[in-house]
LUMZA-220662 format. One record per residue: residue in one letter; x, y, z of N, C-alpha, C, CB in turn. Coordinates in steps of 0.02 Angstrom, whole numbers, plus 50000, padded with zeros to 5 digits. Each point is the difference from the previous one (the first is absolute). Glycine has a CB too. Layout:
residues N
aXYZXYZXYZXYZ ...
This chain:
residues 394
x528944714350922499325003149996499995004050071499364989949919 x500915007850130499785002550051500305005850018499704990150024 x500995009649950500405007249993499625006949943501234990550019 x498455007549945499505003249974499225003550041500664991649914 x499265003150107499385001850044500215004050064499404989249960 x501105009950053499805004050072500555008049964499904986150142 x500185013449809500275006649965499485004349978500954994349960 x498584999650027499415005649956499475001750056500024993849866 x499905004150198499625001150051500315006850038499664986750005 x500945013150003500355006050026499695008649996500974991049963 x499235009449974499635007749989499205000650000501025002449926 x498524990450060499314999250003499925002750081499824988849899 x500515009250146499785001250083500105007349999500424988650067 x500205013149910500325006650007499375006349974501404993549971 x498605003849983499545005049970499465001450040500284996649898 x499144997550112499555000450062500245005850050499754987049990 x500725009150041500255004350047499895008150003500734990649993 x499695012649941500055007749982499495002150016500625000249918 x498814997150039499265000749980499715000550087499964991549857 x499985005750167499695000250076500025006950062500404987249973 x499865018949985499945006150035499475003349968501135000950033 x498594996949907499445003049979499425002750045500354993249914 x499375011950074499525002750054499355001949951501015005550096 x498304988849917499644999149965499515004550037500414989049947 x499175016550014499525003150036499365000849945500955006350087 x498614994949944499404998949957499525008550036500034981349985 x499435021349965499635006050007499444999249970500855006450007 x498724994950022499194998849980499415003950032500414988849984 x499245016949977499495001150014499324999349971500785004650041 x498814989350007499534998649965499335005249987500544989250038 x499705016550006499405007450037499544997650044499895006849896 x499864997250136499344999050054499604999349945500135007250115 x499684991849823499394999849957499994991049990500115014449927 x500424983350114499974991050010499624997250017500714999750018 x498804997549974499404997050039499335003749993500844996050082 x499175009749870499125002349951499934994449960500055013649973 x499454989350006499514994549971500474997749928498625006350051 x501424987249925500124998749958500974998949990498615005549977 x501654998850084500764995350010499964994950035500615008249999 x500114989450017499934992750013500674999850063499474994749852 x500315008150202500635000750044500274993250027499585011450035 x500114983849963500334993650027500444998249933498954995250093 x500955006549856500484998249953500695006850024498894993649885 x501015010750130500445004549994500574997050096498895012549894 x500654984850133500154998050075500524994649979498775002350072 x501034994049878500424993549994500715000049963498874995050000 x501155012449967500415002149953500565003050045499095001949902 x500685002050143500585002850059500314993750039499305011850027 x500144984549998500324995850041500444993749967499045003950076 x500844995549862500684996449972500475002550003499594996049941 x500585011350042500475003550005500615000250063499085004749929 x500394990350121500275001850061500274991950006499165011850056 x501344986849896500464993650018500605000049997499324994949970 x501015008949978500805000349991500115008149980500214985949951 x499365018450055500145007449989500275002350064499075002149915 x501135003750095500525000350072499455005750010501614996549989 x498245009849965499345003150037499635003649955500525001250103 x498744997549909499605000949979499275004650018500754990749975 x499445015249978499475005950031499465001249966500805005450042 x498444996149997499244999749981499915007650017499554986550030 x500205016749930499585005750018499315000149978500975005750000 x498664995850036499265000849992499604992949987500275012049950 x499954983950111499724994050018499545000350047500884995749971 x498325004450032499655003350047499574993650033499985012949933 x500504982450047499654992550041499334997049995500625003950077 x498864998449857499484999049994499814992849990500045011049970 x499334987650063499714995050017500394997450047499464998949907 x500935002050121500574996550053500284997349957499544997750103 x500775001949847500534995949965500685001250023499324999949906 x501034996250127500545003150032500654997149943499415000250146 x501155003449878500754999549948500495000650059499675007149872 x501004989950106500274998950067500164992850008499365009450047 x501234990349976500254993450029500625000550048499584994849892 x500105005550174500285002050061500574994150015498835006750044 x501144987449946500504996350002500605001349974499254994150008 x500665009649935500635000949952500255007349988499564989749941 x500015014550065500105006550007499595005450043500424996249901 x499915007350103499895006650052499535005949974501224997950042 x498595006249982499685004549957500085008050041499094989249946 x500995015150033499985007050005499345003749979501194998749981 x498185003650057499355003549964500145008150025498964988250008 x500525013749943499995007950020499285001849962501495003550004 x498095001950025499475003649958500295005250006498994995150011 x500565009849925499995007049996499155000850004501275002349923 x498565002150123499495002849988499695007050027500014988849983 x500515014649998500195006450023499345005149977501444997049987 x498105007150047499665002249970499305002150064500664993149874 x499525012550165499544999550057499285002649982501015001750078 x498815002549865499585001749980499454993449954500845012250016 x499324984249927499764996849968500004994150043500245006149899 x500234991750128499944993750039499914992149937499295009550121 x501434992049845499974994049959500294993050028500065008649911 x499654985950056500374995050009500614998349997499254999249982 x501174998950058500584999349991500204995449939500045002850119 x500804999149870500064997449934500724995250040499425011949883 x500594979450103500514998650038500524995349938499185000550136 x501464999949904500494996249970500444995250064500065010549892 x500164985450061500434993750044500574997949963498984994850051 x501405004549982500694998449989500274991850019500115013650025 x499934980149933500094994350031500685000649996498984993349977 x501525002950062500594998549997500184990950013500125014150037 x500114984749930500254992450002500514998750086500115000049827 x499664999550233500344998750040500534994650006499145005450026 x500764989349934500684994449987500495002949986499494992149959 x500405013949992500685003649978500075003950019500104997849931 x499495007250095500155007450033499855000850061499835004649910 x500514998150144499755002350067499845007049967500764992750105 x498675009649944499745005950006500245003750078498984995249910 x501485011150060500345003150051499485006850021501314995149951 x498505008850012499415004749999499544999949972500545004950017 x498914999349993499675001249958499505004549996500364991449993 x499405013049967499475005949991499584997349966500615009250002 x498894990650040499685003150068500524995650054498475002349958 x501675001050088500554996550042499594995850061500985010449973 x498384988650032499414997450038500104993749998499235007949978 x500914987450065499974992049976499144999649991501244993750082 x498345009049934499235000349989499894999049943499765006650072 x500724996949849500125000149952500144993749933500225009750084 x500034987049974500334992949973499384995549979501105000050086 x498385001749875499534997149958499625002549933499974996250107 x499745000649857499735002449956499275003750038500674990749908 x499375018250042499625002650032499154997649989501035008850000 x498584991850056499364996349990499345006350017500644986150043 x499825020249950499425005150011499464999050033500295002849916 x499924996850154499464998850054500594997550054498714996149922 x501025006050145500324997950058500585006650006499754985049986 x500495015950089500155005750027500735003349960499344995150121 x500884999949817500645002049977499835001949927500754992350082 x498775005249883499825001549930499445002949989500554991949973 x499115011450063499365000849999500005010049970499664987250118 x499985013349838500125006449960499835005150064499624995949858 x500065004750172499915005250057500525001250045498974997149996 x501524997850003500645002050055500505002749953499874990350097 x500205009449818500485004349974499725007249970500654988949978 x498585011550035499805006249964500295007750001499104992850017 x501435006450031500365006150030500775000649993499084999750081 x501314994549898500514997750004500334998649938499604997050095 x500895004049893500374997949949500724996050000499345009149971 x500894991250088500604996750027499724995350052500845009849979 x499574985250033499804995950043500214999750078499924995349893 x499905001650136500295001750087500154991650028499035013450039 x501074986549997500204993950069499364994849992500625009650108 x498634993949891499374995450005499555001649932499985000250145 x500545000349802499295002349947500454998049939499195012350058 x500404986549878500234997649953499985004249927499734990250075 x500095015549947499975006649956500555001249957499415004850084 x500794997149859500435000949958499845003849938500374990750050 x499435014349931500025003049937500585003349959499015000850046 x501045001049885500505002749993500085007450001500104990149954 x499365014750066500055004849987499725002850078499984998449855 x500285010050137500105002750074499025000250008501555009949999 x498254993450052499255003449993499975005449963499734996850099 x500795007949887499935005549971499905000049938500505003450073 x500054990049914499804999349923499324999149961500974995850018 x498744997850044499414998049980499415006349986500404988950068 x499745015749995499595004549994500115004549946499864998250106 x500585003549854500215005249951499704995649947501145006750046 x498904986849940499674995649948499234999949991500974993550023 x498795006250033499235000450026499865007449969500034992050129 x500385013349898499785007049972499995000449937500395004850082 x499904991649876500255003249933499434995349955501565003350024 x497954992150006499664994849979500494993549979499075009049965 x501414990050055500414994649976500084995550066500645007249901 x498984989050107499944994750064500554993749992498595002750010 x502074997950042500454997549982499954991650005500525011850027 x498794987250008499734992950032500564996650032499124998249913 x500724995050129500194997750041500744995049987498705002650034 x501915001749960500654997449981500374995750063500095010849912 x499824985250104500364993950047500784999949984498894992049996 x501635006950041500584995349986500224996650075500465008149888 x499924987750095500384996650050500724998449966498884995050061 x501555002550000500654998949992500364994650050499945011849955 x500524984750025500244997650046500744999049983498904995750034 x501575002950039500824999249975500064994250020500565010650009 x499634983949960500254993650006500634997749989499084999249981 x501034995350055500614996649989500084993149970500205006650085 x500134990749873500144993849975500204997550045500185001749905 x499494991050116500044995150064500664996049965498524998350054 x501424997049872500504996350001500615004949957499164987950012 x501325010750024500565005849952500164994749939500785008350112 x499174997049831500144995649946500515001749961498994997550002 x501235002849933500585002049954500005008650001499864988049915 x499675015950118499965006349998500135005350060499334995249919 x500755009650064500205004150062499475004650001501254999049998 x498154998749970499385005350012499734996750062499645004049871 x500354996750193499694997750040499435002650019500884996650018 x499135010849986499355004050046499915005449929500394999850173 x498744998549815499635006249971499615001950027500124998049922 x499535007950043499385002350014499395000549935500765006250096 x498704989449920499494998649953499475007050010500164985050007 x499495017449950499545005250014499414997949931501035010850068 x498464989049969499265000349949499735004750032499704988449962 x499965015649968499555006749999499524999749948500885007050040 x498824998249984499405001949936500095007450009498954989650003 x501415013149944500035006949998499165006249969501554994249977 x498545009750049499525003549934499935002149937499925001850070 x499475000149908499994999849929500675008649987498234992349979 x502195008649974500285004350010499605007049972500994991250006 x499155012850004499485006949971500525006549965498964997850119 x500865003649853500275004649953499685008049990500274988249947 x500105017350049499685004849981499875000449945500325003850069 x499105002149917499914998549926499795006849981499664987049999 x500565017349968499645006649995499364999149965501055006149997 x498524998650026499164999849973500014999649927499505007750093 x500014990149867499905000049941499204998849973501274996750006 x498655004649954499304998349969499955000149926499535004750097 x500184988949882500314998349936499475005549942500474984450043 x499105020949984499715003949966500335008850004498974989950019 x501615009050011500475005750012499765004750054500364999349882 x498915000750140499725003550060500304998350060499025000649948 x501295003750098500075000750057499574996450053500415009249949 x499764987350100499724997450049499635005050064500884990949956 x498875006750084499715004350059500514997150063498545001249952 x501984993550040500404999450067500405003249977499854990550056 x500305012850015500485006350022500704995450025498905010350051 x501114984749937500754997850020500454999849957499634994350069 x500955005749964500484998949929500134994949936500415004750084 x499474992149966499924991349966499544994850021501095001149990 x498834994949959499664993050035500394994550025499185001949927 x500664994950107500344994950007499744992049977500395008850086 x499954988349872499624993749965500464995050018499415005149897 x500244989050101500224994050026500534995249934498715000650092 x501814997749915500414994049966500275002249938499304991350048 x500745015749945500335002849941500464999950014499445005549960 x500944995550108500685001750014500354993649988499775009250085 x500184983649931500454994349969499934996449933500064998550110 x499445005849862500034996549929500275005249928498874992050058 x501545010049957500525003649960500635001750031499115004249947 x501494996350016500755000250035500035006450059500634995449872 x499105010150093500175004650045499605000450078500325005749882 x500004998450157499614998850056499945007350024500404987350029 x499735017149941499795007950013499355001450031500625002649905 x498944995150068499165001150020499994995450069499345001049860 x500944993150166499914997250050499815005350064500754990549941 x498775006850101500055004050069500484995150057498645006249978 x501724997450033500574997150052499674997550065500925008549957 x499154988050091499794999250066500255005450044499944988249981 x499805013150084500235007050022500675001050031498885001550015 x501464993249969500644999050049500565002049945499544989150092 x500215009449831500425000649949500324993349975500165011450046 x499674983649995500474994249990499624995149930500435000050154 x499025002849849499954994449920499265004549972500514983150049 x499825015649869499385003449960499354997649992500795003349945 x499174989850111499244998450017499575003850079500444987149928 x499145016150037499725001050061499634997050048500135006349947 x499804995350126499764994050037500524996450027499104999149931 x501665002150051500384994150042500555002050034499704992449925 x500125012950115500645003950047500004993850062499755016449978 x499794980550042500154995350055500384995449967499025001350070 x500804996649888500144993349981500965000849976498394996849950 x501775008850027500595001049971500545002050065499365003949875 x500304999050170500365001050055500114993550054499545012249976 x499894983950025500014994050049500264995249963499075002550069 x501144997149852500144993249974500955002750011498634995049888 x501535011450125500685002050000500284998650086499775010149885 x499794989950155500004998350071500244994450018499225005750008 x500234990249961499934994150007500564993549978498905006349995 x501164994249959500344997349956500625003050023499164997949908 x501075006450072500745004350010500284997149938500265001350140 x500484995249880500514999849934499914992649968501005008750057 x498434988749966499864993549981499854997849919499605000850120 x500544996049849499614997149938499335001050024500834991049954 x498875012749967499244998650010499684996349947499925009950059 x499694986349957499474996849948499355003950015500534987349995 x499175017249948499295001750014499624997249960500215009250040 x499264988149959499264998649979499565005749998500124989650048 x499665012249901499405004850016499525001049938500755006550085 x498574994549930499735003649935500125008550013498974989349974 x501395013149985500335006249993499555004849944501234993750032 x498325003149947499335005949956500555001749943499085008250115 x501424987849850500195004649944499784997549940500945003750053 x499115001349889499724998949957500254997649950499515005950041 x501094996149919500294996849960500794996050010499185008449947 x500774986050032500614995650022500415001449981499654993050009 x500625011749951500595004950008500295005750018499844995149954 x499645005050111500285005750040500424998950038499215004249995 x501255000950003500665001050050499794998150062500515009649945 x499804983250102499894999950058500315003250042499674992449971 x500815008350012500635004650039499685007950034501054994349895 x498575007950052499785007349994499245000750067500485000949831 x499414992350185499425002250047500155001150060499344994649945 x501185002150076500155001150077500655005749978499624985750076 x500375019549975500615003749995500645001150044499165003849949 x500624989550110500685001950053499904991950013500025015250072 x500624983849956500314992350008499584997050073501455003249939 x498474992750053500184993249961499584998649935500294995150114 x499005006649910499544998849946500325001349915499055003950103 x501235003149905500185002149917500514994249984499915014850002 x500374980950011500464995649967499834993249990500745006750041 x498604994049975499614993949966499894999149939499535000450078 x500474992749872500104999249934499414993649989501435004749991 x498504994749951499524994649975500384994149963499085009249986 x500424987749977500694994349974500025005149919499684982450067 x500185020349933500175003649931499665008249961500124986049991 x500095016249952499635004750001499235000649980501085002849991 x498684990750012499234999549965499804994450044500135003549865 x499264998750200499834995250037499384998349971500635003050097 x498994991349927499334997949975499475003050025500424990849983 x499125009049976499425001750009499334997450057500555001949887 x499204998650164499874998250024499155000950041501354999449970 x498575006750007499295004250020499675000349958500315006150061 x499004993049939499604998950051499484993349932500095016050109 x499574981249933499374997349996499435003749987500464993550063 x499625012049905499715005149969499294998649953501265004050006 x498734989750001499345000349920499355001350016500504990749937 x499325009550140499195002950022500125007849977499624991450126 x500815012549869499805007349988500495001449924499755004450155 x500194988249813500215002349919500795002850008498615004649955 x501754992150082500765001950006500314995949965500015004150099 x499754990249897500554993949974500454996450073500245008049865 x500204989750093500424995950058500855000849992498954990250002 x501345010650069500555001750011500395006049958499874988650040 x499855018249981500095003049945500625005750033498634997349933 x501625002750144500465002650014500454995750037499395009549988 x501274994950012500484995450042500115001950068500554997749904 x498845000550133499665003750068500694995150032498205002750000 x501674989950026500274998050029500994997449996498534999350008 x501845003850037500744998049983500264995250065500275012449925 x500264985050057500484996550057500795003349988499234987050001 x500965016550033500365003849995500644997750053498995008449955 x501664993250027500614998650057500555002750005499694991849996 x500705012250053500525002049988500574999149959499525000750076 x500495004849881500444995549965500854999449990498915001349954 x501255003250106500674997550020500004993150045500355012749995 x499394984450036500004994050003499724994249987500335005650042 x499174994849926499364995549970499975000249935499355001950086 x500434993849860499825000249967499344995249959501115005650033 x498534995049942499364996049973500274996349931499035009450050 x500844983149969500394996349933499634997449968500864997650039 x498485001649971499215000149973499625002250026500064993149964 x499445011150000499334998850023499394998749960500485006150074 x499144991549958499444996549976499255004349990500674989850061 x498795010049907499545002650005499885007149947500124993550121 x499225007649878499945005549970499924998749935500545005450076 x499465000349881499844999649927500575004349965498644998650017 x501595000249921500705005149982499655005549964501034990849979 x498405010250021499505004949957499545001750038500134995749900 x499595010350102499355002350023499454993649975500385014549989 x499184983950059499514995849962500114993249962499675010849992 x501224987950011500154993949985499854992750033500685008049963 x499644986550003499664994750024500424998750088499674994349847 x500125003150202500314996750038500124991450007499635011150035 x500814988150003500224993450017499394995850042501305005150001 x498524989549975499444995850030499975000750077500124991549905 x500475004850114500174999750063500065005650034500444991449971 x499595015450001500065005850036499415006749986501334995349997 x498175000849996499425004249966499565003550045500004992249912 x499385009950088499675001850054499604992250021499885014649960 x500294987450130499594993850014499285000750040501174994650002 x498695012350021499324999950026499415002849958500625000850101 x499665002049832499625002249936499445004250029500264989349923 x500135016150109499605006150050500035005749973500264995850099 x499505009249910500035005949963500775004050030498455000749985 x501755002049961500765003250041500454996450026499475007450033 x500444985749946500614993950045500635001749944499074986650057 x501465013549988500584999549960500364993449979500075010250053 x500414990349909500414993049976500515000450055499874999449857 x500394993550165500355000150049500744999449948499034994550111 x501475005649929500715000949989500444995850043499725011149968 x500984986549992500384994550049500595003249970499294987350022 x501245011550022500585002849995500604995450037499325011449991 x501284987249979500584994750006500505005550029499774990149891 x500495011750150500635002650023500464998150044499475006449974 x501044996849981500584999950040500565004550024499694992149953 x500725007150075500365004350032500745001749956499344995350114 x500775010449872500425001449930500764999150034499095010049926 x501074991450121500794998650023500154995350048500165010549980 x500174985249973500084991950002500635000450072499764995549832 x500074998850209500424997650047500594998249967499154996650070 x501315003349962500714995949982499854992149989500755008750079 x498694989249965499974994250004499524998349940500324999750126 x499475005149848499584998249930500395001249949498955002950037 x501565001049955500295001049950500534992349999499805015550005 x500494981850051500454995150009499414993749960500895005550134 x498544995549877499614991849985500005002349922499014995350122 x500645012249850500084999749944500594997249952499305007650042 x501384992449986500564999049965500014992650007500615011350018 x498984984950050500074993950000499624996049928500135002150141 x499075002649853499814996849960500255001649933499184998350074 x501185005849914500295001749918500684993749996499735017149993 x500334983250078500804993849985499584992549979501075005350122 x498394993649926499764992949978499785000549950499774996150084 x499875008749870499714999849947500664997849947498955009150044 x501394993749957500735000749944500084992750021500755014049999 x499504981750061500184995150009499614995849960500445003150097 x498814996549902499414997749991500144998749910499235007150122 x501024997749861500165001849914500674995749999499495014449974 x500924985550053500624997749991499984990850011500505013550046 x498924984849998500024993450023499504996449953500335003250124 x499325001149831499554996549935500495000649945498725003850030 x501544999749961500585001449954500694996049968499545008550063 x500324987850015500604994349992499884991450033500825012250012 x498544989349976499684992850039500044996549925498985004050121 x501024989449874499984996049946499664993750025501015005349945 
C-alpha cells in the first residue's frame, strides 16, 4: 500500500506546482452612478474587496467613493490610481481608475502615473486627485495623477463635432514576480483603461429623401464603428495608431511605458459586437498583437434598464493579452449573447444605472521553460507508473 500511496501523490503535487504560474486578474466598472438612489454601493464595495484575496491584479473603474465606503486591502495590495477630468471650459467631475496588485506576489518597478502620490485609491479630493488639478492636463507629472487616453487636440475636435469624448482615465504598472516559480515570466506590464466611445463617419441621409441643412460632408455617430466587422467608417485617432478616436496618448504612452514586455490589458473599450476583430482596433505594436480568449467575447454592458435598453447588450469590457507571450486559459463573466444570462457570482453588484458586469481571467505564459517541460514529463511518467502499479497489484 505504501508504494501505491507514494506513487499516487507524486503527480498530484507536481500538477499543483505547474498550475501555480497562473495569473489571476479581475476587471469591474461599477460606474459613477453607483451610490445614486436605489443602488447598493455597500454591496459593490464588498464584492470588490472580496476579490482582494488571491487575485494578482484587480482593476476598478469609476469607483467614486460614495458615502465614504472604502475599497482596498493595503496589508496585501498596493494600488496605482489616476483621474481624467480634462475640460478647461466645462469643468467636469473627474473620472477615477485604480489598479490593485498583490504585493505578496508582485513587486512594482514602475508605475504610470509615476508619482508616489498616486499609490492610492482616488478620492476625488485633495492635491493629487481633485478635478481642478487636471482640468488642463491629459498626462501625468511627478506631482499629479492626471492621465487621459486622448490629447487635448483630440478632445477639442470631438467637442467641436458635438461628440464629447468624456473623461477617460488609464493607469499601468511594470511588475516583477517576487517568487520565481516554474515559469520564465518574471516581468509583465499591466494596463487598466477606459477608452472613449468609437466614432464613425456616416454619410448624411434623411428618411424622406430630402437633403439636410447641414453643410458638413458627414456626421459623426457613436458606437456603429465596433458593431460590424468592417472598420472603413471608423474615425481613427490623430496619430493613425488606432481606429478608436481619442486614444493617441494611450497608444503612444503604453508603447513607451511597456516596451517589449508582455502586456495584460483590462479595459472598458466600448466595443459593440462580441465578434468584432480585436486585432483591428490598434494599428501599431505592441497593442496590435493583443488577443482575447477567442473569436467571441462576452457581453457586459450595461445595466440600461432605466433607459429601456435592457441588460448587457454590448461586448464593451475586455481582458486582452500579448498573444506572442501570454494566453487566457479561462474567462469568466458576461453573457454569451446580448441580453443573455449572467452568472450569479459575476452579475451586477451595485444595481446602478449603466453599471458594467465584471470579468475575471486566468492567464498563463505560452512559452514553457525547460523546467516546466521536465515537470510535465515527470507527471506523465509518474502517471504511467501509477497505472502500471495498479495493473500489477494483487
